[in-house]
C-alpha positions as CSV (number, residue, x, y, z in Angstrom):
1,M,0.0,0.0,0.0
2,E,1.4,3.4,-1.0
3,E,1.5,6.2,1.6
4,K,-0.1,9.4,0.4
5,R,2.0,12.5,1.4
6,L,1.0,16.1,1.6
7,S,3.2,18.7,0.0
8,E,3.0,22.4,0.5
9,K,3.6,25.5,-1.6
10,I,4.3,28.9,-0.2
11,R,2.6,31.9,-1.8
12,V,4.0,35.4,-0.9
13,L,1.5,37.4,1.1
14,I,3.7,40.3,2.2
15,P,7.0,40.8,0.4
16,E,10.2,41.3,2.2
17,E,10.5,45.0,1.3
18,E,7.0,45.7,2.9
19,V,7.9,43.9,6.1
20,E,11.2,45.9,6.4
21,I,9.4,49.2,5.8
22,R,6.7,48.4,8.4
23,V,9.3,47.2,11.0
24,R,11.1,50.6,10.7
25,E,7.8,52.5,11.1
26,I,6.9,50.5,14.3
27,G,10.4,51.2,15.6
28,R,9.8,54.9,15.2
29,E,6.4,54.6,16.9
30,V,7.8,52.8,19.8
31,S,10.7,55.3,20.2
32,E,8.3,58.2,20.1
33,F,6.0,56.6,22.7
34,Y,8.8,55.9,25.2
35,Q,10.5,59.2,24.5
36,G,14.0,58.4,25.9
37,E,12.7,56.0,28.6
38,P,14.3,52.5,28.5
39,V,12.1,49.7,27.2
40,H,12.4,46.0,28.0
41,L,11.5,43.8,25.1
42,V,10.1,40.4,25.9
43,S,10.4,38.3,22.8
44,V,8.0,35.4,22.6
45,L,9.9,32.4,21.3
46,K,10.4,30.9,18.9
47,G,8.7,32.9,16.1
48,G,9.0,36.3,17.8
49,V,12.8,36.3,17.8
50,F,13.1,37.3,14.1
51,F,10.7,40.3,14.5
52,T,12.2,41.3,17.9
53,C,15.7,41.5,16.6
54,A,14.7,43.5,13.5
55,L,12.5,45.8,15.6
56,A,15.2,46.3,18.3
57,K,17.6,47.7,15.7
58,Q,14.9,50.3,14.8
59,I,14.2,51.6,18.3
60,C,16.1,54.7,19.3
61,V,15.6,54.5,23.1
62,P,17.6,52.2,25.4
63,V,16.6,48.6,24.9
64,S,17.0,45.5,27.0
65,L,15.9,42.1,26.0
66,D,14.6,38.9,27.5
67,F,12.8,35.8,26.1
68,M,9.8,33.8,27.1
69,S,8.3,30.7,25.4
70,V,4.6,30.2,25.7
71,S,2.9,27.8,23.4
72,S,-0.6,26.7,22.4
73,Y,0.3,25.1,19.1
74,G,1.2,21.6,18.3
75,N,2.6,20.5,15.0
76,G,-0.6,21.4,13.1
77,T,-2.1,24.5,11.7
78,E,-4.7,25.1,14.5
79,S,-4.3,26.3,18.1
80,S,-4.7,23.5,20.6
81,G,-6.2,25.9,23.2
82,I,-3.8,24.6,25.8
83,V,-1.3,27.2,27.0
84,K,2.0,26.2,28.6
85,V,5.1,28.2,29.6
86,T,8.2,26.4,28.4
87,K,10.7,29.1,29.2
88,D,10.3,31.9,31.7
89,L,12.0,35.3,31.9
90,D,15.6,35.5,33.2
91,E,15.2,38.9,34.8
92,P,12.5,40.5,36.9
93,I,10.3,43.1,35.1
94,E,8.9,45.0,38.2
95,G,9.0,48.7,37.6
96,R,10.1,48.5,34.0
97,H,8.4,49.5,30.8
98,V,7.8,46.2,29.1
99,L,6.9,45.6,25.4
100,V,5.9,42.1,24.6
101,V,6.9,41.3,21.0
102,E,5.1,38.5,19.2
103,D,5.1,37.2,15.7
104,I,1.3,36.7,15.4
105,V,-1.9,37.2,17.4
106,D,-4.5,34.7,16.3
107,S,-7.1,33.4,18.8
108,G,-5.5,35.5,21.6
109,R,-5.6,32.7,24.1
110,T,-1.8,32.5,24.4
111,L,-1.3,36.3,24.6
112,S,-4.1,36.7,27.1
113,Y,-2.5,34.2,29.4
114,L,0.9,35.7,28.9
115,L,-0.1,39.3,29.5
116,E,-2.0,38.4,32.7
117,N,1.1,36.5,33.9
118,L,3.4,39.5,33.1
119,K,0.9,42.1,34.6
120,S,1.1,40.2,37.9
121,R,4.8,40.9,38.0
122,K,4.1,44.7,38.4
123,P,5.8,46.3,35.4
124,K,5.7,50.1,35.1
125,S,3.9,49.6,31.8
126,L,2.9,46.7,29.7
127,R,2.3,46.9,25.9
128,L,2.0,44.4,23.1
129,C,3.5,44.6,19.6
130,T,2.8,42.0,16.9
131,L,4.1,41.6,13.4
132,L,0.8,40.0,12.3
133,D,-2.7,40.1,13.6
134,K,-5.8,38.0,12.7
135,P,-8.6,39.8,14.6
136,M,-11.3,37.7,12.9
137,R,-9.9,34.6,14.8
138,R,-9.9,36.3,18.2
139,V,-11.6,34.4,21.0
140,A,-9.8,36.1,23.9
141,D,-9.9,39.9,24.5
142,V,-6.3,41.1,23.7
143,H,-5.4,44.7,23.0
144,V,-2.6,45.1,20.5
145,D,-0.7,48.4,20.8
146,Y,1.5,48.0,17.7
147,T,0.5,45.9,14.7
148,G,2.6,45.3,11.6
149,F,-0.1,43.9,9.4
150,E,-3.6,42.7,9.7
151,I,-3.9,39.5,7.7
152,P,-6.7,37.2,6.5
153,D,-7.4,33.9,8.1
154,E,-4.7,31.9,6.3
155,F,-1.9,29.8,7.7
156,V,1.3,31.9,7.3
157,V,5.0,31.3,7.5
158,G,8.2,33.3,7.3
159,Y,9.9,36.0,9.3
160,G,9.9,33.6,12.3
161,L,6.6,31.8,11.7
162,D,6.8,28.2,10.9
163,Y,4.9,25.1,9.7
164,M,6.2,22.0,11.5
165,Q,9.5,23.9,12.3
166,R,10.1,24.8,8.7
167,Y,10.1,28.2,6.8
168,R,11.0,30.4,9.8
169,N,13.9,31.8,7.8
170,L,11.9,33.1,4.9
171,P,12.4,36.9,4.7
172,Y,8.8,37.5,3.7
173,I,5.4,36.4,4.9
174,G,3.9,33.6,2.9
175,V,0.8,31.5,2.9
176,V,1.1,27.7,3.2
177,E,-1.0,26.0,0.5
178,L,-1.3,22.3,1.1
179,D,-1.6,19.9,-1.9
180,A,-2.9,16.4,-1.5
C-alpha cells in the first residue's frame, strides 16, 4: 500500500520590502511613545525572535531584552487551546516599561494568558507589539498596541513563523498552501 504524502507550496502574502518598511515604522512609533525611557523587550519564542531582533535595531531609546516561550500550538495549523510556559524570563520586570513582541496574534488565548502573567509581576507599563494580527480569529480579548499587518485567516509562515518547524527563515510572509 502506497502512503499518500502532503506537499505544500508557499505563496507570498507580504513581500520582504514591505515587512522591512513596516518594522522601521513600528520602531519609530515605539521610540516616540517611550521618549527616551528605557524599554524592556520580551520576545515570545520561537517565532517572535526574528521580528524582535529586527525591531530592536529600529528603536532609538535604550533597549534591554529577554525571552519567554509560551505555546498553544502543536505540529498542526490550528491552536490547541492549551497554554503552557516552556521558558520563563531570566530577569524581573517589576517597575520596567515592558513591550511584549510577538510574531502573530491569532485566537488571543496564548497572549491573554501571557499578558496576565506578566501584569502580575508589576511592570511600570505593559504593551503588546505583533508583526501579524488575525482579529477575525480572536476568542480572547487582547489589546494590541502596535500591529505590523492585519492579515486574512490563512496559515502563514516566514519571518519567524513556521509550519512544522520549517520556513521560519523566509524573509517575507507567505501562505502555506497544502496539496494532497
